[in-house]
C-alpha positions as CSV (number, residue, x, y, z in Angstrom):
1,M,-35.1,41.8,-31.9
2,N,-33.9,38.3,-31.0
3,F,-30.1,38.3,-30.5
4,I,-29.8,34.6,-31.2
5,K,-31.8,34.9,-34.4
6,L,-29.7,37.9,-35.5
7,I,-26.5,35.9,-35.0
8,L,-27.8,32.9,-36.8
9,Q,-28.9,35.0,-39.7
10,G,-25.7,37.1,-39.8
11,S,-22.8,36.7,-42.2
12,I,-20.4,33.9,-41.7
13,I,-17.6,36.3,-41.0
14,V,-19.4,37.9,-38.1
15,Q,-20.4,34.5,-36.8
16,L,-16.8,33.5,-36.9
17,V,-15.8,36.7,-35.1
18,L,-18.4,36.0,-32.4
19,L,-17.2,32.4,-32.0
20,I,-13.6,33.6,-31.6
21,L,-14.7,36.1,-29.0
22,L,-16.7,33.5,-27.2
23,F,-13.6,31.3,-27.0
24,F,-11.5,34.1,-25.6
25,S,-14.2,35.0,-23.0
26,V,-14.8,31.4,-21.8
27,F,-11.1,30.6,-21.6
28,S,-10.2,33.9,-19.9
29,W,-12.7,33.2,-17.2
30,A,-11.3,29.7,-16.7
31,V,-7.8,31.3,-16.4
32,I,-9.2,34.0,-13.9
33,F,-10.5,31.3,-11.6
34,F,-7.4,29.2,-12.0
35,K,-5.1,32.1,-11.1
36,R,-7.4,33.1,-8.2
37,N,-7.1,29.6,-6.7
38,T,-3.4,29.4,-7.4
39,L,-2.5,32.7,-5.9
40,K,-4.8,32.3,-2.9
41,A,-3.2,28.9,-2.1
42,A,0.3,30.3,-2.5
43,S,-0.4,33.2,-0.2
44,L,-2.1,31.2,2.5
45,Q,0.6,28.5,2.6
46,S,3.4,31.0,2.5
47,R,2.0,32.7,5.6
48,K,1.8,29.3,7.4
49,F,5.3,28.3,6.3
50,L,6.7,31.7,7.3
51,S,5.2,31.2,10.8
52,V,6.9,27.8,11.1
53,F,10.2,29.1,9.8
54,R,10.4,32.0,12.3
55,Q,9.2,29.9,15.3
56,S,11.5,27.0,14.7
57,K,15.2,26.9,15.9
58,N,16.1,23.9,13.8
59,L,16.5,24.2,10.0
60,L,16.1,20.5,9.6
61,E,12.7,20.6,11.2
62,V,11.7,23.5,9.0
63,N,12.9,21.5,5.9
64,E,10.6,18.6,6.9
65,A,7.7,21.0,7.6
66,S,8.2,22.8,4.3
67,K,7.2,19.6,2.4
68,K,3.6,20.2,3.5
69,Y,3.4,23.5,1.8
70,K,3.8,22.5,-1.8
71,A,2.0,25.6,-3.1
72,S,4.1,28.1,-1.2
73,P,6.9,29.9,-3.1
74,L,8.7,30.6,0.2
75,A,8.8,26.9,1.1
76,S,10.2,26.1,-2.3
77,L,12.9,28.7,-1.9
78,F,13.8,27.3,1.5
79,R,14.1,23.7,0.2
80,S,16.4,24.8,-2.6
81,A,18.6,26.8,-0.3
82,Y,18.6,24.2,2.4
83,K,19.6,21.5,-0.1
84,E,22.6,23.6,-1.1
85,L,23.4,24.4,2.5
86,A,23.3,20.7,3.5
87,Y,25.6,19.9,0.6
88,L,28.2,22.5,1.6
89,T,28.2,21.4,5.3
90,K,27.7,17.6,5.1
91,S,31.3,16.6,5.4
92,D,32.3,19.1,8.2
93,P,31.3,18.4,11.8
94,N,31.8,22.1,12.6
95,P,31.0,23.8,9.3
96,K,32.0,27.4,8.6
97,L,30.8,29.0,5.4
98,T,33.0,31.3,3.3
99,S,31.8,34.2,1.2
100,D,31.9,32.0,-1.8
101,N,29.7,29.4,-0.1
102,M,27.2,32.2,0.8
103,E,27.2,33.3,-2.8
104,T,26.4,29.7,-3.9
105,I,23.4,29.6,-1.6
106,N,22.3,33.0,-2.9
107,R,22.4,31.7,-6.5
108,A,20.3,28.8,-5.4
109,L,17.8,31.2,-3.9
110,I,17.7,33.3,-7.1
111,K,17.3,30.3,-9.3
112,A,14.4,29.0,-7.2
113,S,12.9,32.4,-7.1
114,N,12.9,32.7,-10.9
115,R,11.3,29.3,-11.1
116,E,8.5,30.3,-8.7
117,V,7.9,33.6,-10.5
118,A,7.5,31.7,-13.7
119,K,4.8,29.5,-12.0
120,L,3.0,32.5,-10.6
121,E,3.0,34.2,-14.0
122,K,1.7,31.1,-15.8
123,M,-1.3,32.0,-18.1
124,M,-1.0,35.7,-17.3
125,S,0.0,36.3,-21.0
126,F,-3.4,34.9,-22.1
127,L,-5.2,37.5,-20.0
128,A,-3.0,40.2,-21.4
129,T,-3.7,39.0,-24.9
130,T,-7.4,38.8,-24.3
131,G,-7.5,42.3,-22.9
132,S,-5.6,43.9,-25.8
133,V,-6.8,41.8,-28.8
134,T,-10.5,41.1,-28.3
135,P,-11.7,44.8,-28.6
136,F,-10.1,44.9,-32.1
137,I,-11.6,41.5,-33.1
138,G,-15.0,42.9,-32.0
139,L,-14.3,46.1,-34.0
140,F,-13.5,44.0,-37.0
141,G,-16.9,42.3,-36.7
142,T,-18.6,45.6,-36.2
143,V,-17.0,47.0,-39.4
144,W,-18.0,43.9,-41.3
145,G,-21.5,44.0,-40.0
146,I,-21.9,47.7,-41.0
147,M,-20.6,46.8,-44.5
148,D,-23.2,44.1,-44.8
149,A,-25.9,46.7,-43.7
150,F,-24.8,49.1,-46.4
151,Q,-24.8,46.3,-48.9
152,E,-28.4,45.5,-48.0
153,I,-29.3,49.1,-48.5
154,G,-27.7,49.1,-51.9
155,E,-29.5,45.9,-53.0
156,S,-32.9,46.9,-51.7
157,Q,-32.6,50.6,-52.7
158,T,-34.2,51.6,-49.4
159,T,-33.1,52.9,-46.0
160,A,-36.0,51.4,-44.1
161,L,-35.2,50.5,-40.6
162,Q,-36.3,46.9,-41.2
163,V,-33.5,46.6,-43.8
164,V,-30.7,48.4,-41.8
165,A,-31.5,47.3,-38.3
166,P,-30.4,43.6,-38.4
167,G,-27.0,44.5,-39.9
168,I,-26.3,47.3,-37.4
169,A,-27.5,45.2,-34.5
170,E,-25.3,42.3,-35.6
171,A,-22.3,44.8,-35.8
172,L,-23.0,46.1,-32.3
173,I,-23.3,42.6,-30.8
174,A,-19.7,42.0,-32.1
175,T,-18.5,45.2,-30.3
176,A,-20.3,44.3,-27.1
177,M,-18.9,40.8,-27.2
178,G,-15.4,42.1,-27.6
179,L,-15.7,44.4,-24.6
180,F,-17.4,41.6,-22.6
181,A,-14.3,39.4,-23.2
182,A,-11.7,42.2,-22.7
183,I,-12.9,44.1,-19.6
184,P,-12.8,41.1,-17.1
185,A,-9.5,40.0,-18.5
186,V,-7.9,43.5,-18.0
187,I,-9.2,43.9,-14.5
188,A,-8.0,40.4,-13.5
189,Y,-4.6,40.9,-15.2
190,N,-3.9,44.1,-13.3
191,H,-5.2,42.6,-10.0
192,Y,-3.1,39.4,-10.3
193,L,-0.1,41.3,-11.5
194,Q,-0.1,43.3,-8.3
195,R,-0.4,40.2,-6.2
196,I,2.5,38.6,-8.1
197,K,4.6,41.7,-7.5
198,E,3.8,41.4,-3.8
199,S,4.9,37.7,-3.8
200,I,8.2,38.6,-5.6
201,T,8.9,41.2,-2.8
202,E,8.1,38.6,-0.2
203,M,10.5,36.1,-1.8
204,E,13.2,38.7,-1.9
205,D,12.7,39.5,1.7
206,F,12.7,35.8,2.6
207,S,16.0,35.2,0.7
208,I,17.7,38.0,2.7
209,E,16.3,36.6,5.9
210,F,17.5,33.1,5.1
211,L,21.0,34.3,4.2
212,S,21.2,36.4,7.3
213,I,20.3,33.4,9.5
214,T,22.7,31.1,7.6
215,E,25.5,33.6,8.0
216,R,24.7,33.9,11.7
217,L,24.7,30.1,12.2
218,Y,27.6,29.1,9.9
219,G,29.6,32.3,9.3
220,S,33.3,32.1,9.5
């Protein structure tokens, strides 16, 4: 049997279901490649920035270097915290930070971290939706295709394979298409979710490290 011919000869409902599943499949693959490139760039640049941060003895130099790593969540956290630190110490030639000042810097780090997490999680909801919804959309197409097959049996008054096969095949194509869209989306979602969790842990560790260095340099 020719699958293309089966689809073209199928009912409008099943064709619509297959079109929806095709959209989910194509778009989810686009999201998968987009997230792969985004997370890869974030991880690579964060490693480079972290190396610069730990080797440098001057926070101003680190701030200038951080501007090269626009995809790094850690560089973004540093810039936000350094901006707050510079504001708190700009008018004092021998600055000493109080506990309230440290809390202000900590809030800046938390705010920047939340912003970076939102960036990392961008489009993840579409992968989750694709993984959970497309099998049911495919199942709906399957049920409809089987109903069409039974209708053909009733109208022709025969159960010959030539009558039943096209409708059943059309129904199974909908099931296969639903799984074809769902499986890569679920695998990618779980993989990327784990990488995002690792990035969140990395940001938390960096925030603690930055606060520790700041307290050591400017503590009262």
